[in-house]
C-alpha positions as CSV (number, residue, x, y, z in Angstrom):
1,M,48.9,4.2,-1.6
2,T,51.4,7.0,-1.1
3,V,54.6,6.2,0.9
4,R,57.3,8.8,1.4
5,V,60.6,8.6,3.2
6,A,61.8,11.6,5.3
7,R,64.8,12.2,7.6
8,V,63.9,12.8,11.2
9,Y,66.1,15.9,11.2
10,E,64.0,17.7,8.5
11,E,61.0,19.9,9.3
12,P,57.8,17.9,8.8
13,S,56.0,18.7,5.6
14,G,52.6,17.7,4.4
15,T,50.2,15.4,6.2
16,G,50.1,11.7,6.8
17,H,50.8,9.0,9.3
18,R,54.4,9.5,10.5
19,V,56.2,6.3,11.4
20,L,59.7,6.1,12.8
21,V,61.1,2.9,11.2
22,D,64.6,2.8,12.8
23,R,65.3,0.3,15.5
24,L,67.4,2.8,17.5
25,W,66.2,6.2,18.6
26,P,67.8,9.0,16.5
27,R,70.9,10.7,18.0
28,G,70.4,14.2,19.1
29,V,66.6,14.2,18.9
30,A,64.7,14.5,22.2
31,K,61.7,12.2,22.4
32,G,59.3,15.2,22.8
33,Q,60.9,17.0,19.9
34,L,60.1,14.5,17.1
35,E,56.6,14.7,15.5
36,F,55.5,11.1,14.9
37,D,52.5,8.9,15.3
38,E,54.2,5.7,16.1
39,W,57.6,4.0,16.4
40,A,57.6,0.7,14.5
41,K,60.8,-0.9,15.8
42,D,59.6,-4.4,14.8
43,V,59.6,-3.4,11.1
44,A,63.2,-2.2,11.1
45,P,66.1,-4.4,9.9
46,S,67.4,-6.8,12.5
47,T,70.4,-5.7,14.5
48,E,72.5,-8.4,12.8
49,L,71.5,-7.3,9.3
50,R,72.0,-3.6,10.1
51,R,75.5,-4.3,11.5
52,W,76.4,-6.5,8.5
53,Y,75.3,-3.9,6.0
54,G,77.1,-1.0,7.7
55,H,75.8,1.4,5.0
56,E,78.4,0.0,2.5
57,P,76.9,0.9,-0.9
58,E,78.2,-2.3,-2.5
59,R,76.2,-4.4,0.0
60,F,72.9,-2.6,-0.6
61,D,71.3,-5.0,-3.1
62,E,72.0,-8.0,-0.8
63,F,70.9,-6.0,2.2
64,A,67.6,-5.2,0.5
65,R,67.0,-8.8,-0.4
66,R,67.7,-10.0,3.1
67,Y,65.6,-7.2,4.6
68,V,62.6,-8.1,2.4
69,N,62.9,-11.7,3.6
70,E,62.8,-10.4,7.2
71,L,59.7,-8.4,6.4
72,Q,57.9,-11.5,5.3
73,E,58.3,-13.1,8.8
74,E,57.0,-12.2,12.2
75,P,57.1,-9.7,13.7
76,G,57.7,-7.7,10.5
77,V,54.8,-9.2,8.5
78,G,52.2,-8.1,11.1
79,V,53.5,-4.5,11.1
80,V,53.6,-4.4,7.3
81,S,50.0,-5.6,7.1
82,R,48.9,-2.9,9.6
83,L,50.9,-0.2,7.8
84,V,49.3,-1.2,4.5
85,V,45.8,-0.7,6.0
86,I,46.8,2.7,7.3
87,G,48.4,3.6,4.0
88,R,45.1,2.9,2.2
89,K,43.5,5.7,4.2
90,S,46.3,8.3,4.4
91,E,49.8,9.0,3.2
92,L,52.5,7.1,5.1
93,V,55.7,9.0,6.0
94,L,58.5,6.7,7.0
95,L,61.0,8.5,9.2
96,T,64.7,7.5,9.4
97,A,67.8,9.1,10.8
98,T,70.1,7.6,8.1
99,R,72.1,10.0,5.9
100,D,71.9,7.9,2.8
101,V,68.1,7.7,2.4
102,E,68.3,6.2,-1.1
103,R,70.2,3.1,0.2
104,S,68.4,2.7,3.5
105,G,66.1,0.3,5.1
106,A,63.3,2.9,5.0
107,T,63.5,3.1,1.2
108,V,63.4,-0.7,1.0
109,L,60.4,-0.7,3.3
110,A,58.6,2.0,1.3
111,R,59.0,-0.1,-1.9
112,H,57.8,-3.2,-0.1
113,L,54.7,-1.4,1.3
114,S,53.9,0.1,-2.1
115,A,54.1,-3.4,-3.7
116,A,52.0,-5.0,-0.9
117,R,48.8,-3.0,-1.6
């Protein structure tokens, strides 16, 4: 399974199933402007977790741990299962608006999906 993370502000490259994985719609992007196949809000970190994390690098490890716990409960677990099935057939491209992709929920999700095969 190939899972890749890309920012919504970058030009699309390659092929694959493009999934917006942010809970909020990206700022400055018109809905008709973004090339994506689905918006999987239910797999994004909860509002409470996202606010607690606040993209503070020293909190990333704890954020990742808590987020994986969320992904193992509904509604996240159902979306993860569906994305794994899709990922077996084509590349998954997880789209996010965050600036720090390496310390983002999308990266945690990508690792989780790759491990869930």
